[in-house]
KETI-592437 format. One record per residue (C-alpha): residue number from 1; y, x, z. Coordinates in Angstrom, 3 decimals, padded with zeros to 6 digits. Each point is the difference from the previous one (the first is absolute). Layout:
# KETI-592437
(NUM, (Y, X, Z))
...
END
This chain:
# KETI-592437
(1, (129.094, 117.478, 101.552))
(2, (-002.537, -000.235, -002.866))
(3, (-000.693, -003.620, 000.786))
(4, (003.665, -000.976, 000.002))
(5, (000.535, 001.832, -003.202))
(6, (-002.819, -001.903, -001.713))
(7, (001.343, -003.330, 001.263))
(8, (003.607, -000.743, -000.912))
(9, (002.371, -001.909, 002.255))
(10, (-000.671, -003.747, 000.056))
(11, (002.319, -002.214, -002.056))
(12, (-000.548, -003.757, 000.289))
(13, (-000.761, -001.576, -003.342))
(14, (-000.371, 003.361, -001.785))
(15, (-003.117, 001.745, -001.228))
(16, (-001.418, 002.790, 002.022))
(17, (-000.528, 002.081, -003.139))
(18, (002.356, 001.325, -002.655))
(19, (000.260, -002.656, -002.707))
(20, (001.587, 002.491, -002.384))
(21, (-003.351, 001.764, -000.648))
(22, (-003.323, -001.248, -001.353))
(23, (-001.962, 001.355, 003.003))
(24, (002.387, -001.698, 002.397))
(25, (-000.347, -003.342, -001.799))
(26, (-003.791, 000.374, -000.131))
(27, (-000.238, 000.714, 003.714))
(28, (002.309, -003.023, 000.646))
(29, (-002.254, -002.420, -001.844))
(30, (-003.190, 001.459, 001.472))
(31, (001.579, -000.498, 003.395))
(32, (000.807, -003.638, -000.875))
(33, (-003.623, -000.838, -001.044))
(34, (-001.551, 001.890, 002.912))
(35, (-003.181, -002.069, 000.700))
(36, (000.057, 000.823, 003.714))
(37, (002.868, -002.492, 000.353))
(38, (-002.547, -002.747, -000.580))
(39, (-001.416, 000.678, 003.419))
(40, (003.251, -000.122, 001.963))
(41, (-000.226, -002.514, 002.851))
(42, (002.648, -002.625, 000.735))
(43, (000.941, 001.907, 003.132))
(44, (000.613, 003.227, -001.947))
(45, (002.022, -001.960, -002.532))
(46, (002.205, -001.490, 002.700))
(47, (000.453, 003.438, 001.592))
(48, (001.104, 001.424, -003.352))
(49, (002.474, -002.821, -000.532))
(50, (001.411, 000.557, 003.489))
(51, (000.293, 003.683, -000.626))
(52, (002.072, -000.658, -003.117))
(53, (002.171, -002.458, 001.844))
(54, (000.600, 002.609, 002.703))
(55, (000.940, 002.454, -002.734))
(56, (002.486, -002.523, -001.443))
(57, (001.610, -000.538, 003.377))
(58, (-000.139, 003.727, 000.915))
(59, (-002.204, -000.727, 003.047))
(60, (-003.055, 002.104, -000.865))
(61, (-002.175, 001.012, 003.004))
(62, (-000.828, 003.672, 000.661))
(63, (-002.337, 001.703, -002.529))
(64, (-003.597, -001.120, -000.235))
(65, (-002.502, 002.624, 001.218))
(66, (-003.035, 001.297, -001.954))
(67, (-002.229, -001.450, 002.673))
(68, (001.298, -003.476, -000.640))
(69, (-000.538, 000.385, -003.722))
(70, (-003.613, 001.140, 000.485))
(71, (-000.601, -002.895, 002.356))
(72, (001.433, -002.485, -002.461))
(73, (-002.166, 001.352, -002.800))
(74, (-003.125, -000.119, 002.201))
(75, (000.648, -003.625, 000.949))
(76, (000.708, -000.897, -003.621))
(77, (-003.254, 001.551, -001.239))
(78, (-001.964, -001.515, 002.839))
(79, (001.260, -003.510, -000.690))
(80, (-000.687, 000.355, -003.696))
(81, (-003.536, 001.243, 000.334))
(82, (-000.788, -002.474, 002.802))
(83, (000.912, -002.748, -002.438))
(84, (-002.259, 001.504, -002.661))
(85, (-002.883, 000.285, 002.444))
(86, (000.340, -003.689, 000.934))
(87, (000.121, -000.996, -003.692))
(88, (-003.185, 001.996, -000.763))
(89, (-001.761, -001.511, 002.999))
(90, (001.039, -003.557, -000.888))
(91, (-001.218, 000.401, -003.603))
(92, (-003.318, 001.623, 000.859))
(93, (-003.388, -001.613, -000.678))
(94, (-000.344, -002.060, 003.184))
(95, (-003.649, -001.093, -000.356))
(96, (-000.991, 002.649, 002.522))
(97, (001.940, -000.069, 003.294))
(98, (001.543, 003.332, 001.048))
(99, (-000.170, 000.931, 003.688))
(100, (003.384, 000.410, 001.699))
(101, (-000.812, 003.657, 000.808))
(102, (-000.614, 000.817, -003.675))
(103, (003.178, -001.873, -001.011))
(104, (002.054, 002.048, 002.509))
(105, (-001.640, 003.246, -001.197))
(106, (000.833, -000.853, -003.598))
(107, (003.534, -001.055, 000.868))
(108, (000.795, 003.146, 001.971))
(109, (-001.546, 002.217, -002.704))
(110, (001.763, -001.813, -002.828))
(111, (003.463, 000.124, 001.622))
(112, (-000.429, 003.632, 001.143))
(113, (-001.096, 001.295, -003.393))
(114, (002.648, -002.006, -001.792))
(115, (002.884, 001.171, 002.147))
(116, (-001.300, 003.604, -000.109))
(117, (-000.078, 000.001, -003.812))
(118, (003.426, -001.614, -000.451))
(119, (001.785, 002.134, 002.629))
(120, (-001.946, 003.151, -000.888))
(121, (001.142, -000.054, -003.643))
(122, (003.628, -000.296, 001.130))
(123, (-000.391, 002.896, 002.428))
(124, (-001.597, 002.202, -002.689))
(125, (002.889, -000.635, -002.325))
(126, (002.559, 000.751, 002.716))
(127, (-001.701, 003.363, 000.587))
(128, (-000.281, 000.883, -003.679))
(129, (002.499, 002.879, 000.049))
(130, (-000.614, 000.884, -003.686))
(131, (001.513, -003.324, -001.133))
(132, (003.726, -000.283, -000.425))
(133, (001.788, -002.728, 001.986))
(134, (000.504, -002.025, -003.173))
(135, (-003.675, 000.218, -001.050))
(136, (-001.150, -000.744, 003.521))
(137, (002.165, -003.081, 000.059))
(138, (-001.386, -001.268, -003.314))
(139, (-003.630, 000.639, 001.047))
(140, (000.592, -001.852, 003.272))
(141, (000.959, -003.086, -001.959))
(142, (-003.511, -000.079, -001.505))
(143, (-001.888, 000.616, 003.260))
(144, (-000.220, -003.648, 001.116))
(145, (-002.228, -001.013, -002.926))
(146, (-002.833, 002.591, 000.375))
(147, (000.377, -000.117, 003.783))
(148, (-000.422, -003.783, 000.236))
(149, (-002.743, -000.015, -002.680))
(150, (-002.007, 002.699, 001.773))
(151, (000.533, -001.652, 003.353))
(152, (-001.183, -003.357, -001.323))
(153, (-003.195, 001.556, -001.374))
(154, (-000.798, 001.197, 003.519))
(155, (001.071, -003.343, 001.355))
(156, (-002.363, -002.044, -002.179))
(157, (-002.948, 002.343, 000.559))
(158, (000.334, 000.020, 003.773))
(159, (000.801, -003.670, 000.468))
(160, (-002.917, -001.157, -002.199))
(161, (-002.600, 002.730, 000.672))
(162, (-002.217, -002.602, 001.704))
(163, (-000.691, -001.567, -003.392))
(164, (-001.179, 003.317, -001.429))
(165, (-002.226, 000.893, 002.963))
(166, (-001.653, -003.409, 000.539))
(167, (000.425, -001.663, -003.362))
(168, (001.353, -003.435, -000.962))
(169, (-001.774, -003.324, -000.507))
(170, (-001.001, -000.874, -003.570))
(171, (-000.343, -003.673, -000.965))
(172, (-002.107, -001.900, -002.570))
(173, (001.285, -002.762, -002.311))
(174, (-000.190, -002.546, 002.852))
(175, (002.011, 002.162, 002.381))
(176, (-002.987, 000.968, 002.140))
(177, (-000.145, 003.507, 001.479))
(178, (-002.619, 002.111, -001.808))
(179, (000.489, 003.112, 002.098))
(180, (002.375, 002.747, 001.028))
(181, (000.729, 002.629, -002.686))
(182, (001.652, 003.405, 000.400))
(183, (-000.073, 000.458, -003.783))
(184, (002.085, -003.147, -000.492))
(185, (002.497, 001.297, 002.566))
(186, (000.342, 003.253, -002.003))
(187, (000.152, -001.791, -003.380))
(188, (003.069, 001.153, -001.939))
(189, (002.150, -001.818, -002.484))
(190, (-000.070, 002.018, -003.214))
(191, (002.685, -002.022, -001.707))
(192, (002.825, 002.510, 000.367))
(193, (001.985, -001.127, -003.024))
(194, (002.520, -002.085, 001.955))
(195, (000.531, 002.608, 002.804))
(196, (000.508, 002.735, -002.615))
(197, (002.567, -002.089, -001.855))
(198, (001.748, -000.807, 003.256))
(199, (000.100, 003.660, 000.997))
(200, (001.453, 000.995, -003.407))
(201, (002.731, -002.629, 000.343))
(202, (000.740, 001.209, 003.529))
(203, (000.306, 003.623, -001.135))
(204, (002.089, -000.999, -003.017))
(205, (002.489, -002.096, 001.869))
(206, (000.038, 002.238, 003.066))
(207, (000.709, 003.198, -001.932))
(208, (001.518, -000.755, -003.405))
(209, (002.395, -002.744, 001.085))
(210, (001.944, 002.165, 002.513))
(211, (000.180, 002.812, -002.571))
(212, (001.253, -002.330, -002.714))
(213, (002.778, -001.647, 002.020))
(214, (001.066, 003.456, 001.316))
(215, (000.778, 001.384, -003.460))
(216, (003.608, -001.257, 000.021))
(217, (002.350, -000.649, 002.912))
(218, (000.551, -003.657, 000.924))
(219, (003.723, 000.593, 000.506))
(220, (001.248, 001.279, -003.366))
(221, (003.420, 001.013, -001.355))
(222, (001.822, -000.828, -003.234))
(223, (003.352, 000.989, -001.457))
(224, (002.677, -002.704, 000.164))
(225, (000.857, 000.598, -003.654))
(226, (-003.423, -001.387, -000.963))
(227, (000.588, -003.278, 001.785))
(228, (002.081, -003.119, -000.773))
(229, (003.772, 000.459, -000.329))
(230, (000.772, -002.261, 003.000))
(231, (-002.182, 002.172, 002.236))
(232, (001.642, 003.213, -001.279))
(233, (003.427, -001.459, 000.852))
(234, (-001.090, -001.033, 003.497))
(235, (-000.660, 003.552, 001.290))
(236, (001.352, 003.532, -000.246))
(237, (-003.502, 001.531, 000.352))
(238, (-001.560, 001.558, -003.075))
(239, (-003.538, -000.596, 001.243))
(240, (-001.371, -003.035, 001.860))
(241, (-003.328, -000.615, 001.723))
(242, (-002.359, -002.880, -000.584))
(243, (-003.383, -001.108, 001.249))
(244, (-002.389, -000.036, -002.961))
(245, (-002.938, -001.283, 002.074))
(246, (-003.479, 001.473, -000.053))
END
């Protein structure tokens, strides 16, 4: 009962949230820019399109079970982190060959830790009884970013741990191998100016933009008496609605 009350009846082409209030508009735009949609597979996209087509033709299948939802989420997270693990492996320092056993250990550890972090954060929010449904919904929209970021940290460390433990080859001016250095493998890039600027831009556009465009409703109303005479003569309504844009 509580779940159905928090989620209104579906209306095709309409917003899920009340567009007459600031909070409703804010939740609507946060929902639109949800970064987790970047990781939706083509199969999931086709399934969503088919579901909407079934809704249009009033041929919806029986309700989807929680077990199916959990399974879909698990597959989605697994595919995403498997891709990240392969990217980290392909972009490693390849001067030292990695045994297949160590690669498999790193792969299993990376995917396991990544999925655990991403799914675990969602589970913790679902069980946070002190949060109101509205607050929980908003917080959930921001889960993908820290979840994926934390998961990728584990992913990089586990997929490239061989470099840290055995070192990487260092070369002279002629490209000859001088030796294998663990210090070079741990060497950090202290130039954080660009990442900091990028992060500030991300926070600014990710937080302030939805708030700014939520201040006023997109569909606004105006009295007919304020419009052109020909429009006032074309209707008996005293107030008309128009789309002012964002």
